[in-house]
C-alpha positions in Angstrom: 43.7 69.6 135.7 40.8 70.6 137.9 38.0 68.5 136.2 35.2 68.4 133.8 31.9 70.2 134.2 28.6 70.0 132.3 25.6 72.2 131.6 22.4 71.2 130.0 19.9 73.5 128.3 17.5 70.8 126.9 15.5 67.8 127.8 16.1 64.7 129.9 17.6 62.9 126.9 20.0 65.8 126.4 20.9 65.6 130.1 21.7 61.9 129.7 24.0 62.6 126.7 25.6 65.6 128.2 26.5 63.8 131.5 27.7 60.7 129.6 30.1 62.8 127.4 31.3 64.6 130.5 32.0 61.4 132.3 33.8 59.9 129.3 36.0 63.1 129.0 36.8 62.9 132.7 37.9 59.3 132.4 40.0 60.1 129.4 41.8 62.9 131.2 42.0 61.1 134.5 40.1 63.8 136.5 36.7 64.1 138.2 33.4 65.8 137.5 33.2 69.3 139.1 30.1 71.3 139.8 31.8 74.7 139.8 32.0 75.5 136.0 34.5 78.3 136.7 36.9 75.7 138.0 36.5 73.3 135.1 39.1 72.8 132.4 36.5 71.2 130.1 32.7 71.9 130.0 30.2 69.8 128.0 27.2 72.0 127.0 24.0 70.2 126.0 22.2 72.4 123.5 18.5 72.5 122.4 16.5 73.9 119.5 13.0 72.6 120.2 11.9 76.3 120.5 13.5 79.6 119.5 13.9 80.4 123.2 15.9 77.2 123.9 18.0 77.8 120.8 18.8 81.3 122.0 19.6 80.1 125.5 22.0 77.5 124.1 23.7 80.1 122.0 24.0 82.5 124.9 25.2 79.8 127.2 28.1 79.0 124.9 29.2 82.6 124.6 28.9 83.1 128.3 31.1 80.0 129.0 33.7 81.2 126.4 33.9 84.7 128.0 33.4 83.7 131.6 35.7 80.7 131.9 39.0 79.5 130.4 37.6 76.0 129.7 37.5 74.1 126.5 33.8 73.8 125.5 32.3 70.7 123.9 28.9 71.3 122.3 26.4 68.5 122.0 22.7 68.2 121.5 20.2 69.2 118.8 21.1 72.8 118.3 24.8 71.9 117.9 23.7 69.5 115.2 21.1 71.6 113.4 22.4 75.1 113.8 26.3 74.9 114.0 26.4 78.5 112.6 24.9 79.8 115.9 28.3 79.3 117.6 31.4 81.4 117.1 34.5 80.1 115.4 36.8 79.6 118.4 39.6 77.0 118.9 38.2 76.3 122.4 34.8 75.3 120.9 34.2 71.9 119.4 31.2 69.7 118.7 30.9 66.1 119.8 28.0 63.6 119.8 27.2 60.3 121.5 27.7 57.0 119.8 24.8 54.9 118.6 24.4 52.8 121.6 22.6 52.7 125.0 23.8 55.2 127.5 23.5 55.1 131.3 24.2 58.0 133.7 23.0 59.3 137.1 19.9 61.4 136.8 19.3 64.9 138.1 21.2 67.0 140.6 20.7 64.6 143.5 22.0 61.4 141.8 19.3 59.2 143.3 18.2 57.8 140.0 19.9 56.3 137.0 18.9 57.2 133.5 19.0 54.8 130.5 18.8 55.9 126.9 17.1 53.1 124.9 16.6 54.7 121.5 17.2 57.8 119.5 15.5 59.7 116.7 11.8 60.0 115.6 10.0 58.7 112.6 6.9 60.9 113.1 6.5 63.9 110.9 4.9 66.5 113.1 4.6 69.8 111.4 6.2 71.9 114.1 9.1 69.7 115.3 12.7 70.1 114.4 13.9 67.1 116.4 13.7 64.6 113.5 15.8 67.0 111.4 18.5 67.0 114.1 18.3 63.3 115.1 17.0 61.4 112.2 14.5 58.5 112.2 13.7 56.3 115.2 16.5 53.8 116.0 16.1 51.2 118.8 19.3 50.1 120.5 20.2 46.4 121.1 18.2 44.7 123.8 21.1 42.9 125.3 23.3 46.0 125.4 20.4 47.9 127.2 20.1 45.1 129.8 23.9 45.2 130.3 23.7 49.0 131.0 20.8 48.3 133.4 22.9 45.7 135.2 25.6 48.3 135.7 23.1 50.8 137.2 21.8 48.1 139.5 25.3 47.2 140.6 26.0 50.9 141.3 23.1 50.9 143.7 20.4 52.8 141.8 16.9 51.8 142.9 15.1 53.7 140.1 16.0 53.8 136.4 14.4 56.4 134.1 14.0 55.2 130.5 14.8 58.0 128.0 14.9 58.6 124.3 13.1 60.7 121.7 10.2 58.3 121.1 10.5 55.4 123.5 7.0 54.1 122.7 8.4 53.1 119.3 11.1 51.0 120.9 11.7 47.7 119.0 9.6 48.4 115.9 12.6 49.1 113.6 14.8 46.4 115.0 12.5 43.6 116.1 9.3 44.3 114.3 6.2 43.4 116.3 7.9 40.6 118.3 9.7 42.8 120.9 8.7 46.2 122.0 8.7 48.5 125.1 6.5 46.1 127.1 8.8 43.2 126.5 11.9 45.3 127.3 10.3 46.3 130.6 9.7 42.7 131.5 13.3 41.9 130.9 14.5 45.0 132.9 12.4 44.1 135.9 13.4 40.4 136.1 14.8 39.9 138.6 13.5 42.9 140.5 16.3 45.2 141.4 15.0 48.7 140.8 11.8 50.4 139.7 11.4 51.9 136.2 10.1 55.4 135.4 9.0 55.9 131.8 9.9 59.0 129.8 7.4 60.7 127.5 5.2 58.5 125.4 3.9 59.6 122.0 0.2 58.9 121.7 0.3 57.9 118.1 2.1 54.7 119.1 -0.3 53.8 121.8 -2.9 51.4 120.4 -5.7 49.8 122.5 -4.1 47.9 125.4 -0.6 49.3 124.9 -0.6 51.1 128.3 -2.1 48.1 130.0 0.9 46.1 128.7 3.2 48.5 130.5 1.5 48.1 133.8 4.0 45.7 135.3 5.0 45.5 139.0 8.0 47.8 139.3 6.8 50.4 136.8 6.2 53.8 138.4 2.6 55.1 138.4 3.7 58.1 136.4 2.7 58.5 132.8 3.7 61.5 130.6 1.8 61.5 127.3 2.8 64.1 124.6 -0.8 65.0 123.6 0.1 68.6 122.5 -3.6 69.4 122.0 -7.1 68.1 122.7 -8.6 69.5 119.5 -8.9 67.0 116.6 -8.7 69.9 114.2 -5.4 71.3 115.7 -3.9 67.8 115.9 -4.6 67.3 112.2 -3.0 70.7 111.5 0.0 69.5 113.5 0.3 66.4 111.4 -0.2 64.1 114.4 -2.1 60.9 113.7 -4.4 61.1 116.7 -7.6 62.7 117.7 -9.4 64.2 120.7 -11.1 60.8 121.1 -7.6 59.2 121.4 -6.7 61.7 124.1 -9.8 60.6 126.2 -9.2 56.9 125.5 -5.6 57.0 126.5 -6.3 59.0 129.6 -9.0 56.6 130.7 -6.8 53.5 129.9 -3.9 55.1 131.9 -6.2 55.4 135.0 -7.4 51.8 134.7 -4.0 50.3 134.1 -2.1 52.3 136.8 -4.6 53.0 139.7 -3.6 56.1 141.5 -1.3 57.3 138.8 -0.3 60.8 138.0 -0.9 61.7 134.4 0.9 64.5 132.7 1.8 65.6 129.2 3.0 68.3 126.8 0.7 71.0 125.3 1.4 73.6 122.6 -0.6 76.8 122.5 -1.0 79.3 119.6 -0.4 76.8 116.8 -1.1 78.3 113.4 -4.9 78.1 112.9 -5.8 77.4 116.5 -9.1 79.0 117.3 -10.7 80.0 120.7 -12.8 76.8 120.6 -9.8 74.6 119.9 -8.0 76.2 122.9 -11.1 75.6 125.1 -11.0 71.9 124.3 -7.4 71.8 125.4 -8.1 73.8 128.6 -10.7 71.2 129.6 -7.8 68.7 130.0 -6.9 70.7 133.1 -10.4 71.5 134.4 -10.2 71.9 138.2 -12.8 69.2 138.9 -13.0 67.0 135.8 -9.7 67.4 134.0 -8.1 64.3 132.5 -4.5 65.5 133.2 -2.8 66.2 136.5 -0.1 68.5 135.1 1.2 69.8 131.8 4.4 71.2 130.4 3.2 74.1 128.2 4.9 75.6 125.2 3.8 78.6 123.2 4.1 77.7 119.5 7.6 78.5 118.2 8.3 78.5 114.5 11.2 76.2 113.6 13.2 76.6 110.4 12.8 73.7 108.1 9.4 72.6 109.5 6.1 72.8 107.7 4.6 74.9 110.6 7.6 77.2 110.5 6.8 78.0 106.9 3.1 78.6 107.8 3.7 80.6 110.9 2.1 83.7 109.2 -1.2 81.9 109.8 -0.9 82.1 113.6 -4.1 82.7 115.5 -5.4 86.3 115.6 -3.4 88.6 117.9 -0.9 85.8 118.6 -2.4 85.0 122.1 0.1 82.2 122.6 1.6 83.7 125.8 -1.8 84.4 127.4 -3.0 80.9 126.6 0.2 79.4 127.9 -0.2 81.4 131.1 -3.7 80.1 131.5 -2.7 76.5 131.0 0.3 76.8 133.3 -1.9 78.2 136.1 -4.5 75.4 135.6 -1.6 72.9 135.6 -0.2 74.2 138.8 -3.6 74.0 140.5 -4.2 70.4 139.3 -0.6 69.4 140.3 -1.0 70.8 143.8 -4.5 69.2 144.2 -3.1 65.8 143.2 -0.1 66.0 145.5 -2.3 66.9 148.5 -4.6 64.0 147.7 -1.8 61.6 148.4 -1.7 62.4 152.1 -2.4 59.2 154.0 -1.9 57.0 150.9 0.7 54.3 151.0 3.5 55.5 148.7 6.8 54.0 147.7 9.4 56.7 148.0 13.0 56.9 146.7 15.0 58.9 149.3 17.2 61.7 147.8 20.2 63.5 149.2 18.5 66.9 149.3 17.0 68.4 152.4 14.1 70.8 152.7 13.5 72.3 156.1 16.3 70.2 157.6 14.7 66.9 156.6 15.6 64.5 153.7 13.0 64.4 151.0 12.2 61.7 148.4 10.1 61.2 145.2 7.3 58.7 145.2 6.6 56.4 142.3 3.6 58.6 141.4 5.7 61.7 141.3 5.0 63.4 144.6 7.8 64.9 146.6 7.6 64.2 150.4 9.6 64.6 153.6 10.8 61.1 154.5 10.8 59.5 157.9 13.8 60.1 160.2 16.5 57.5 159.8 15.9 57.1 156.0 19.0 56.9 153.9 19.6 58.5 150.5 19.2 56.0 147.7 16.8 53.6 149.5 13.2 52.9 148.8 10.8 53.3 151.7 7.1 52.7 152.0 5.2 55.4 154.0 1.9 57.1 154.5 2.8 60.8 154.4 0.9 63.3 156.5 -0.4 66.5 154.9 2.7 68.3 156.3 5.0 65.8 154.6 3.6 66.6 151.1 5.7 69.2 149.2 4.1 70.8 146.3 6.0 72.2 143.3 9.3 70.6 144.4 9.8 67.8 141.9 8.8 68.8 138.4 11.7 71.0 137.3 14.3 68.8 139.0 13.0 65.6 137.5 12.4 66.9 133.9 
């Protein structure tokens, strides 16, 4: 056999699960992982249904793999769970999902980071989101098993571990109550210090006063991604999210105090049913060129999802459905803010994880605050280096898609 390939359509969590299943299948068959999907005997496809577009991309990817390769296809991820009828009846096509336990795999195309799944599911009931329908309520994995997986990543030489899950801010609540949560898990992961930790997305509904400050431990990357979705209290209420515009401001300010010099990003939805021009203007202010609270955003036009409350109410979308135009405006503002932040880091002392990729003939790396830079000559992939990048060392727009 030639080997096992994998292709992921969805989020970082999906990537972790897809790569884990591919590695397990490769071990079972006694073969390696291959990058060329046309040469693979088995391909694991991570599917997504967070938007209609990602659901369609997942469906098309499966059909393309069936017609373009001779491989056996293993479907995993949210769309495979929630919309099995999207995929043709074919003996080469099967569905398989990960066990209820912590998972650890290399992260991204350049294999410089490890990723560690610490929980699954979501107990929030946001009006637009199909993920709880696909994955169920929040479930935290056993602390000791997580630490064992982290030990394995450290022994494999990873100097950065990315924590992933659907709602990692809720970690521990269902299993340990208030006695052990994400902050306590971070302390255990970072003692003794072997790697730095990058946090995945955090849901603001879980972040009470002082929560972010409790995460600001030595070894935690200065990179916070908060899933605000909107900066309008009215729209947040329509979305069924238990937070307000005041919470958005409070958490942004707490993040800056707790993690000096941090980069702050988040998720934003435009065109939600009932969103008015003034609601959108409030969200746009998050990315104001001079006074914005966020440094970048991942922007999604509202996409009605079957089985959700907002999907049923999608006939009430804002007049003229300006979702795309609003999304374009937010993305342009995000790109400008992201570039401005990256350039501001010239001359600052950064801790950079060296990657195996080269740009312009030089190795590059990712700083703890999410800036891609050219690293000094003699640096080796996988090591952490401290440096003060020159303006010419700063690379804008080179890290976001690869990391997330």
